[in-house]
N, C-alpha and C positions, 0 to 999 in steps of 0.2 A: 310527692314533694312535701317535708313540714315546714307550716308556713308560721313567723313568730312576728311578734311586734317588732322585738327586739332583739339583736342576734349578737353578742357581745365576742370577740374574739382574743384572747388572754385570758386568765381568770388569776392573776396577781392582783395586788393589792385594790389596784384600779378597774381591773378588770370585774373582778369577784362582787366588789362594793356596787361597781355602775348596777350590775343584776342586781344585786339585795334590793338595792333603793328603787328600781324599775318594778321588780316584782315585789315588793310593797306599797305602791303606786296603781296597780292592777293589770302589768302589762304582763303580757305572755312571753316568756325568756328563754333564748337560748344561750349556754354559757360553752365557747370550746375551748379546747385546752389540750394543747401537745403532749404534756408530762402526766403521767400517771394519775398524778396527785394534783390536788388545786392548791393554789396560794403563790404559784408563779416563783422569780426566782427569789422572792424577799423571803417568805415563808421556808422555802427547798434548801436554796444554797447561799442567800445571800445576808438580809437584817436578823433574821431570824437566828440559825445555827452561830453566824458569829457571835452574837448578842452571848449564846449560852456559852460558848469558849471564855470571849472574856468573863465571864463573870464566873466558871468555874476557876478559870488562873486566876483572878483576885482572889478567891482564897486561898489558894495555895503560897501565892505569896503571903498572903496576911498572915498564913500558919507558921511562913518560914522567918518571918522580918519583924512579924508584931507583935505574935499571941504572947512571947514574954514580958514584954514591956506591960502589958493587962494583967498579970499575973500568972498565967495561963502555962503550965508547962507541960511539952508536947515529947511525945519521944521522937525517935528519929522518923520523917517527913518523907514518903516516897510517891510518885506519880506512877498512877496505874492509868497510862495513856489508853489502852483498851474502855475500862471504865470510862474513863474522861469524856474520851469521844461519842462511847454510848449512850451519855446523860445526853447530848446533844441532839443524837439521834431521836430520843427518846419526844424530847422538848419540840422537833420539828414533826413528828409521827401525830402525836395530839392536837397539834395546832390545824394540819392539814385533815385532819378527821374531825375536827373541830369545823373546819369552814365546810367541807362537804355534807357536813350533817344539817349546817344551816341551810346550804343551796336547796337541799330533797323539804326541807321544812318549808320552804316558801316555794316549791313545785318549780323549782327552774330544772329544766333539762340540761342537762352535761353531756359534752359530745365530747369524747377523748380522740383526737386526731389534730391531725396539720390541715388548718383552712387555708385555701385557696377562692380568690374572687372569679364568681364566672361571670356575673354582671354587676351594676351599681347595688342590686338588691340580690344577689343570688351566691352564693357560697357555697364549695364541695369542699366534704371534710372526711378524708380519707383516716379508715380506720376506728372506725365507730361501733364494727358489728361485734354485740356482746358475746353471740354465740360459736364466734370463730375458735377453732381449735389453736392451740397454743402452736406457734411457728408460723401459721397461717398466714397468707396477705389477705386484710380485712380489704372489703368494701371500699366503697366511697358512698357517701351519705351526701343529699345536696338538699339543703335549706334555703330558704327563702324568707325574708323581712322586710319593713318598709323602713327600720333603722338598724344600721351595724356600726357598730363601737370598735373601732381600732384600738386594742390595747394590749398588745404585744409585748411591749418592756424593752428592755436594753442586752446588750450584748457587752462583756470585756474588749476593750479594745487592745487589738494584737499589731505587736511591733513586727513589721515587713522582713527584718533578718533576725528575727528574734522568734521565731513560730511560737507557737504553746504544743508540745508534747505530753503534757502532764502528768511528766513524771520528775522531769529537770527546770525547763522552762513552765511555768504555771502560771492560772489565772487565779481570781480568787475562789470560785468554784471549786479547784482542787485546793488550795490552802486550808479548804475546813477539815480535811480528811487525811491526812499524811499520817501513812501508818508508822512513823517513827520520826524522832524528832530531828531534824538536819543541825549539825555542828555549827554550819555556817548558813545562812539566808541572807540573799541581798535580797531589798524589797526596791524595783522600780518605781517610781510614785510616791511622792509623800500626801498624797490627801487621805481623806477617814478611811479609804480600804485599807490603804496598805501601813497607814500607823496602826489601825486596829490590829490589824492581824498580822504584822509585826512586834506590836507587844505581847499578842496571845503567846509564840513561839520563841519571844525573848522569856517572858517569864517562864516557860518550860524547860527552859536550858539554850534554849539557839545563841548563838552570836548573830545579833542583827543590825544590818547596817542599810539603810533609806540612803538611796541616790535619788534628788529630784532635780530636773532640769531647772527649774525657776530658783530667783535668791531665796525662798522661805520655803518651808514647809506648808500644811494648812492656807492654800494662798490666800483664799477668803476674807482672810480674818487680819485683823489691827496687826502691825509691826508689834508692839508694845505685848499685845499677847501672843503673839507667835515667838517672841523672843523669850517670855516666860515657859512658855508651853516647850519650847526647843530644851531649856534649861531642865526640865521636869524631866523629860527623856530619856536628854543624857545621863541624868544624874542615876534609871532607872535603868540601864545599860545597853540603851540603844544607842548606834553610832549614825550619826545625820550629817550625810554630804548633801550641798546646796549646789548651787550653778554650776552642775553638772550631766555632759550630755551624754547617756550611754550609745555605743557603740558595734558591742557586740558580747557576743560569750564563746570561750572557745576552751577548751580542754578542762574546766572548772574555772574559768576566770572570766568572770564579767568586765568591759573596758569601758572607760568614760573620757572623756575631757574634759578638762575645765580651765578657759584664761590659758589657752595654748597648751596646754601640759598634759600629758597622760595619768590615768588613775587606772589601777587595778584592783579587783577585787575577788577570792578566791569563793566561792560558794557551791555549796554542794545543792543547793536549790533557789532558785532564780524566781520570786513573784513578780510578775508584772503586771501593775496595777495603775496605768497611764489615764483612767477616764473608761466610761462607757459611751458606745453606740447606738443610737436606733437599732431596734430589732425588727425589720421589714421582709426578711428574707423567706421566698416562696410563698408571699402572700397574693403574687400576681396583681400587684395594683395595675399597672396600665390596662389592665381586663377590665377595671370599675371606671378607668380615668382619674383616679387621685393621684395630684402632683407632690411632688418631694420639693423641698428647698435645697440652696445648693449643699446643706451639710446633711443632705439623706432624709431630714425630719419632714415628716407627714405634715404640708402646708392646712393650716387651719385659721378660722376668723376669732375674734373675741367671744366667740360662744362654740368656740371647737369645732366649729363644721367645716368638713372639707373642703376641696373643689368641688365635689359632687353631692350634689343635694341626697340625704339618707342617711350619707355617708360623717360620721365623727370618727375624732382620734383623741386619745388622754394620755398621759402619764408619759414613759422617757419617749416614746416615738415624737412628742412636737418640742415644741420650744419653752426651754425652761429648765429649773434642775430636776435633775433626776431622782427624785424621792419620795419616795413611797407614800407620803402623808399628804403630799402634792398630787399623786396620782387618785389616790381615795376625794379627796376634794375636787379632783376633775368630776370624777367619775359620777358623785353625786349630784353636781353642777348638771350635766349631761344628764342623765336619767333623767333630773326635774324636768329639763326643756323640754327634752322628749314626751314628757307626760302634760306635758301646758303649763307647767308648774314655774314660780319666779326664782329657778336657779342661782347660785352667786359662789365666787370665790374672790378670795383677795389676796393674789399673786403678790404682792408688795412686801406681804405678811409672813413669807412661809419660813419658819425657824429650820437653819441645818444646826447638824449635832455634829460630832466627832466622840467615837464613844470609849474614848482612850479612860485613864484612870491616873489622874485628873480627867474630866469631859471637858472639851470646849463647844460653846452654844452660841448661837447668832440670829438675831432676829432686824428686817430694814438696815437700817445704813450706817456702816463703822464710822469711828474718829477720822481714819485716814481719808476716807471716800468722801467724807463731809467735807474738808476742809482741803480737797483736791477740787470741789463744785464751785468753793467759796463761800460754802452756806458759814453762816455766824449763826454758833453754837455754844453750848454749855456742857460740864462735861462732871460727873457724878461719880465717883470710884469709892469702893468699901471693897477690905482688904477681908477674907474669912480668916486669917491671922486675931481678928480682935472680935471674931461670933464668937461666941461662949458654945451653943453646940456644935461648930466646928471643931472647938479646943477639947473639949469633953470627947467626941469620936477620933480625934487624932488626924482632922481631914484639912489642916489650916492651909496647904497650895492655893494660890488664885484668888481670882478676886474678882466682884460685879462693877460693870461699867453701864451707865448709861448717858445717851447723847439726845440732847435736847436742843430744842429752837431756842436759841437767846431771847426773843421778843417774845414767842407765845407759849414758853416754856413745854410745846409739846414733844413729848417722846418722838423720835426720829429714829432708832435705834438702840441697838443694847448687845455686848457682848460680855459672856463670862467664862472665865478658867475658873474650874474648881469640881468638885463632889456634887454628883449628880446634876451638873448644870441642865443635862437634856430636859430636867422636871422643873429646874426654877424655872427657865426661860419661858415658860405656858404664861405664867402671869401675867409678864411685858408682854407678850403677843396680844393678851386678854384686853389690858389698856390699852395698846396701841388700837387694835380693832375699835375701841369706842373713842377714838380722839385724845385718849388721856394725855396728861401732864404728868411731867415728876414729879409734882405738889400732890397729885390726885396719888400716882402712886405710893408717894411718903406717907401720905395720912391716911392710906389703907391699914387696916389693924391687922396684925399678924404675931402669930402666937409665941412667944416665950418660953421652951429656947427651940428656936426652929434655925436651920443655914438662909432660909427663906427671909429672916429679918437680914440679910446682909443686904439682900433685894431690895428691901426698905429704907437702909441706908445707905445707897447709894443711889435713892431717889433725892433723899434729903441734901447728900453731898451738893447734889445739880446746884443747888442757892447755898452753899457750904454750911448747911446746918445740920450735918452728921451729926448725932449724938455719942456714941461711941469711937469717936475720931478724932484728931485734932486738923 
């Protein structure tokens, strides 16, 4: 039986980053992953392939709709779906190979197979025998460690009356690899994943309808942001139906109810994107005594320790936003705590992004939530339509909004609707990390001409001092 200082179960962004940091700190580490490649959902079927598809499809739209206004004349533009999808696969292959190379360089033992607890410090890993013949059943290997980290991520939520079949009723895992462009695609769920993949296939020619149960899409964002975001997506061709409860799918027709009335949407494919659930299937947590909460998440304390000494949990399997960067920060902190170092995560400053075009990004508390809590706030807004770089690039949709405490001017949150919002939010996160004020942000020098000047101007606008807007 092999013994390690740390065993990490799951090689997604949280798991492999945890393993990497622990190895840097001198621990003997084993990393267990059931997939044949490292990277978890994010690199294999989630964040990375979906962003590759979004980027490629943006090029297609630009060539068809905007090249001429730049004086670029193109002949007939055609989509090669096979090549389109191959590029996505090539991106994934490059990244997962890179993670494997980093694991090898850090002398991390990688075990390929499904892990299950035998006891609090011992796990069994099925299928790790490298010498097994193709098609043979690989024997299980048992490994032990003083510390074990559960980093098994999440899985798409399935509607009980619309089970995934991988062909017509599909999850996001399937929707990155359609072998043809569906004429009509219905997306159930108006969150980040549904809007992103809906945008991809809409750009490629699908008639896309988004059906959302809540009164608005992108429900975590302020009403004004969502109102403008919805308008932009509709202008791009997406049909958006909110306040609609899906009831079933029969003979190519998805049914829903709204205000007592019945809605029907014909569809070649239905992408169900109504959230993700913590994935602890087959782990045998009861064998180790690890407890779950009422939402089937692993119970942890403020240092991500489970109810069993020596067992930790991070990322999507614990409470908090299901975001890859959150999992990474969890993983680094746990590795440092295990090594006796002062790890730290500021969960209150976890940025969130919808990677459509334009993007939507946020951090901290929004305007609507602040007002609902009765907080005294000042708001600073600045439109990209008044930003020189945005005008030059033809990306003037949206704006930056800063929410600051009315008395102290401390930045409480921010929301951005606009091109590269996911990149722009980072400097606001940085200012907030150090307790910065809107004035601090406004007095930070920004290069000209850049999109980031809109962030500076929004900081100025908190005190009604914006220079390039009335």
